C-alpha positions as CSV (number, residue, x, y, z in Angstrom):
1,M,83.1,89.0,107.6
2,S,86.8,89.0,106.7
3,R,86.1,86.5,103.9
4,R,83.3,88.6,102.4
5,L,85.6,91.7,102.6
6,S,88.3,89.9,100.7
7,Q,85.9,88.6,98.0
8,S,84.5,92.1,97.4
9,L,87.9,93.6,97.1
10,F,89.0,91.0,94.6
11,D,86.0,91.9,92.4
12,L,87.1,95.6,92.0
13,P,87.8,96.4,88.3
14,F,91.3,97.9,88.9
15,L,92.4,94.6,90.5
16,K,91.8,92.9,87.2
17,K,94.4,95.2,85.8
18,F,97.1,94.8,88.5
19,G,96.3,91.3,89.5
20,K,95.0,89.7,92.7
21,G,98.6,89.0,93.8
22,L,99.1,92.7,94.5
23,L,96.3,92.9,97.0
24,L,97.6,89.8,98.8
25,I,101.0,91.4,99.1
26,S,99.8,94.6,100.6
27,F,96.9,93.2,102.6
28,L,98.9,90.4,104.3
29,S,101.9,92.7,105.0
30,L,99.6,95.2,106.6
31,A,97.7,92.5,108.4
32,L,100.7,91.0,110.0
33,C,101.9,94.4,111.3
34,T,98.5,95.5,112.4
35,T,97.7,92.3,114.2
36,A,101.0,92.4,116.1
37,T,100.3,96.0,117.2
38,A,96.7,95.3,118.2
39,Q,97.6,92.3,120.2
40,Q,100.4,94.0,122.1
41,T,98.1,96.9,123.1
42,S,95.2,94.9,124.3
43,G,94.5,94.9,128.0
44,P,94.9,97.4,130.8
45,T,98.7,97.0,131.1
46,L,101.3,96.2,128.6
47,V,103.4,94.1,130.9
48,S,100.7,91.7,131.8
49,S,99.1,91.3,128.3
50,A,101.0,88.3,127.3
51,E,100.2,86.6,130.6
52,T,96.4,87.2,130.4
53,D,95.7,86.9,126.7
54,P,96.5,83.5,125.3
55,S,96.2,84.8,121.7
56,A,98.9,87.4,122.3
57,L,102.1,87.2,120.4
58,P,104.5,84.9,122.2
59,D,107.3,86.4,124.3
60,A,110.7,84.9,124.5
61,P,110.7,81.6,126.4
62,Q,111.4,82.1,130.1
63,S,114.2,80.1,131.5
64,Q,115.5,79.8,135.0
65,S,119.1,80.4,133.8
66,T,119.5,83.0,131.1
67,G,123.2,83.2,131.2
68,Q,122.9,87.0,131.8
69,P,124.9,88.7,134.5
70,P,123.2,89.3,137.8
71,G,120.6,92.0,137.5
72,K,120.4,91.6,133.7
73,K,117.5,90.0,131.8
74,S,117.1,88.7,128.3
75,D,114.2,91.1,127.7
76,D,116.1,94.2,128.9
77,V,116.4,96.9,126.2
78,T,120.2,96.8,125.6
79,L,122.4,96.7,122.6
80,A,123.5,93.2,123.4
81,N,119.9,91.9,123.5
82,T,118.8,93.8,120.3
83,P,119.8,91.1,117.7
84,A,117.8,88.5,119.6
85,H,114.9,90.9,119.9
86,I,114.9,91.5,116.2
87,L,114.8,87.8,115.4
88,K,111.8,87.4,117.8
89,D,110.1,90.5,116.3
90,Q,110.4,89.0,112.9
91,A,109.0,85.6,114.0
92,A,106.1,87.3,115.8
93,I,105.3,89.7,112.9
94,W,105.4,87.1,110.1
95,T,103.2,84.6,112.0
96,S,100.7,87.1,113.2
97,P,98.2,86.8,110.3
98,I,97.1,83.5,111.7
99,R,95.8,85.4,114.7
100,I,93.8,88.0,112.9
101,R,90.6,88.9,114.7
102,E,87.5,90.8,113.6
103,H,88.5,93.8,115.6
104,D,91.7,94.1,113.6
105,L,89.5,95.2,110.6
106,A,89.3,98.6,112.3
107,Y,92.9,99.1,111.1
108,L,93.0,96.9,108.0
109,V,89.9,98.2,106.2
110,P,90.9,102.0,106.2
111,I,94.5,101.2,105.2
112,G,93.3,98.7,102.6
113,L,90.9,101.3,101.2
114,A,93.6,104.0,101.2
115,T,95.9,101.7,99.3
116,T,93.2,100.8,96.8
117,L,92.2,104.4,96.2
118,T,95.8,105.6,95.7
119,M,96.5,102.8,93.3
120,T,93.6,104.0,91.1
121,V,95.3,107.4,90.7
122,D,98.9,106.4,90.7
123,H,99.3,106.7,86.9
124,Q,97.4,109.9,86.7
125,V,99.4,111.6,89.4
126,M,102.8,110.5,88.2
127,S,102.0,111.4,84.6
128,S,101.1,115.0,85.6
129,S,103.2,117.6,83.8
130,K,103.7,119.4,87.2
131,L,105.8,116.5,88.4
132,N,107.8,116.2,85.2
133,D,110.1,119.0,86.4
134,T,113.8,117.9,86.7
135,S,114.6,120.7,89.2
136,L,111.6,119.9,91.4
137,N,112.5,116.2,91.3
138,N,116.1,116.8,92.2
139,H,115.3,119.1,95.1
140,A,112.6,116.7,96.4
141,S,115.0,113.8,96.2
142,T,117.7,115.7,98.1
143,A,115.1,116.7,100.8
144,S,113.8,113.2,101.2
145,N,117.3,111.8,101.6
146,G,118.2,114.5,104.1
147,L,115.0,113.9,106.2
148,L,115.6,110.2,106.2
149,G,119.2,110.8,107.3
150,G,117.7,112.7,110.3
151,F,115.5,109.8,111.2
152,V,118.4,107.4,111.1
153,A,120.7,109.7,113.0
154,A,118.1,110.7,115.7
155,P,118.2,107.3,117.5
156,V,122.0,107.3,117.5
157,I,122.1,110.8,119.0
158,I,119.3,110.0,121.5
159,Y,121.1,106.9,122.6
160,G,124.4,108.6,122.9
161,L,123.0,111.4,125.0
162,G,121.3,108.9,127.2
163,H,124.4,106.9,127.7
164,I,126.4,110.0,128.6
165,H,123.8,111.3,131.1
166,H,122.8,107.8,132.4
167,D,119.3,108.4,131.2
168,G,117.6,105.0,130.8
169,H,114.6,106.4,129.0
170,A,116.8,108.0,126.3
171,T,118.9,104.9,125.8
172,E,115.8,102.8,125.4
173,S,114.3,105.2,122.9
174,G,117.4,105.1,120.8
175,I,117.7,101.3,120.8
176,L,114.0,100.7,120.1
177,A,113.9,103.2,117.2
178,G,116.9,101.5,115.7
179,E,115.3,98.1,116.2
180,A,112.1,99.3,114.5
181,M,114.0,100.5,111.5
182,V,115.8,97.2,111.1
183,D,112.5,95.3,111.4
184,S,111.0,97.6,108.8
185,L,113.9,97.2,106.4
186,V,113.5,93.4,106.5
187,I,109.8,93.6,105.7
188,D,110.5,96.1,103.0
189,E,113.0,93.9,101.2
190,V,110.7,90.9,101.3
191,M,107.8,93.0,99.9
192,K,110.1,94.4,97.1
193,A,111.3,90.9,96.2
194,V,107.7,89.8,95.7
195,S,106.0,92.9,94.2
196,R,108.8,93.9,91.7
197,R,107.0,97.0,90.6
198,E,108.4,99.4,88.0
199,R,109.4,102.9,89.1
200,P,107.4,105.9,87.9
201,A,110.2,106.9,85.4
202,L,109.7,103.6,83.5
203,D,107.2,102.7,80.8
204,G,105.2,105.9,81.0
205,A,104.5,105.5,84.8
206,K,102.2,102.5,84.4
207,G,103.6,101.0,87.6
208,K,103.4,97.4,86.5
209,F,103.9,94.7,89.1
210,F,105.7,91.4,88.9
211,Q,108.2,92.6,86.3
212,S,111.3,90.3,86.1
213,G,113.6,93.1,85.1
214,V,113.0,95.1,88.2
215,G,114.8,92.9,90.6
216,M,115.3,94.4,94.1
217,N,114.7,97.9,92.8
218,S,111.0,97.6,93.2
219,S,109.0,100.8,93.7
220,F,106.6,99.1,96.1
221,P,106.7,99.9,98.9
222,S,108.7,103.1,99.7
223,T,111.8,102.2,101.8
224,H,112.3,105.8,102.8
225,S,108.7,106.1,104.1
226,M,108.8,102.8,105.9
227,I,112.1,103.5,107.8
228,A,111.1,107.1,108.6
229,W,107.7,106.2,110.0
230,S,109.0,103.3,112.0
231,S,111.6,105.6,113.7
232,A,109.0,108.4,114.1
233,A,106.5,106.0,115.7
234,V,109.0,104.9,118.4
235,I,110.2,108.5,119.2
236,A,106.6,109.8,119.3
237,S,105.6,107.0,121.6
238,E,108.5,107.3,123.9
239,Y,108.1,111.1,124.2
240,D,104.4,111.4,123.7
241,G,104.0,115.2,124.1
242,P,102.1,117.0,121.4
243,L,105.1,118.9,120.0
244,T,107.1,115.7,119.7
245,K,104.3,114.0,117.9
246,I,103.8,116.9,115.5
247,A,107.5,117.1,114.8
248,A,108.1,113.4,114.3
249,Y,105.0,112.6,112.2
250,G,105.2,115.9,110.4
251,L,108.8,115.2,109.2
252,A,107.9,111.6,108.4
253,T,105.0,112.9,106.2
254,G,107.6,115.2,104.6
255,V,109.7,112.1,103.7
256,S,106.6,110.4,102.1
257,L,105.5,113.5,100.1
258,T,109.0,114.2,98.8
259,R,109.4,110.7,97.5
260,V,106.4,111.3,95.2
261,L,107.5,114.8,94.2
262,A,110.9,113.3,93.3
263,R,109.1,110.8,91.1
264,E,110.8,107.9,92.9
265,H,107.6,106.3,94.1
266,F,103.9,106.2,93.3
267,P,101.4,107.5,96.0
268,S,100.4,104.0,96.9
269,D,104.0,103.0,97.5
270,V,104.4,105.7,100.2
271,V,100.9,105.0,101.7
272,V,101.8,101.3,102.3
273,G,105.4,102.1,103.3
274,S,104.2,104.7,105.8
275,A,101.5,102.5,107.3
276,V,103.7,99.5,107.7
277,G,106.5,101.6,109.1
278,W,104.2,103.1,111.7
279,L,102.7,99.8,112.7
280,V,106.1,98.2,113.1
281,G,107.3,101.1,115.2
282,R,104.3,100.9,117.4
283,Y,104.7,97.2,117.8
284,V,108.3,97.4,118.8
285,F,107.5,100.1,121.4
286,H,104.6,98.2,123.0
287,K,106.6,94.9,122.9
288,H,109.8,96.2,124.6
289,H,109.0,99.5,126.3
290,K,109.6,99.4,130.1
291,A,107.3,101.2,132.5
292,D,108.4,104.8,133.0
293,E,108.9,104.2,136.7
294,D,111.8,101.9,135.9
295,Y,113.8,104.9,134.9
């Protein structure tokens, strides 16, 4: 089924314009994040999923002597353990495509279709006279930078308050949100290095891929969107009340929309950036979150 889906997508006319390599970039990047998330959430409990599901992403090797102080574990959510967790996250994320299952298509197909559809209208949207407004572009750019700054600052503030008030839930939330943003940034830079897409302001907003002159300033995907959505996903998962979800995801949506209004990114750039960021944030939460009763 997965092979037939890939073949049908490759036959789409617009792919002849942009190249099959583009679909491979977006599809595999989304696949690795989606698979990681799906595998971590399978089963009745998060703690026991790795023990009961042999296909689950591997946890850190368990050793009898971890070198940690008494009462401390290598999988504890602490600042000291975060660098090792990030390395393990990356290993699990980048190797997860080999464990894609048919049920993962429930995520991959809608995201893939959304990416395909937005790519077909990228040029039309970014060529609109309504977006060729310097004042609008500048204000939107300022807004997107401000909103992103809030998503970067929020984990620091949450962690600081948790540390002051000895609130384990808050300190975990701050650390995991920061970890998710770092994981997303690594994925973002790899995707940019491969895609090398021109920004909307270049060459009449044609959005060409694999342009040697682009370097690391590729438009695909949106870094702002990816970082914002990864932070929002962790915060909304840690504090899963409706108001928190509305605020976190609403502001993250604002980041994505303002990147288009600022003419910094094409619609497909923010769709992929948002999707991958959300998936990474959800993965980090399900991978490292401790049961609420631990607090």
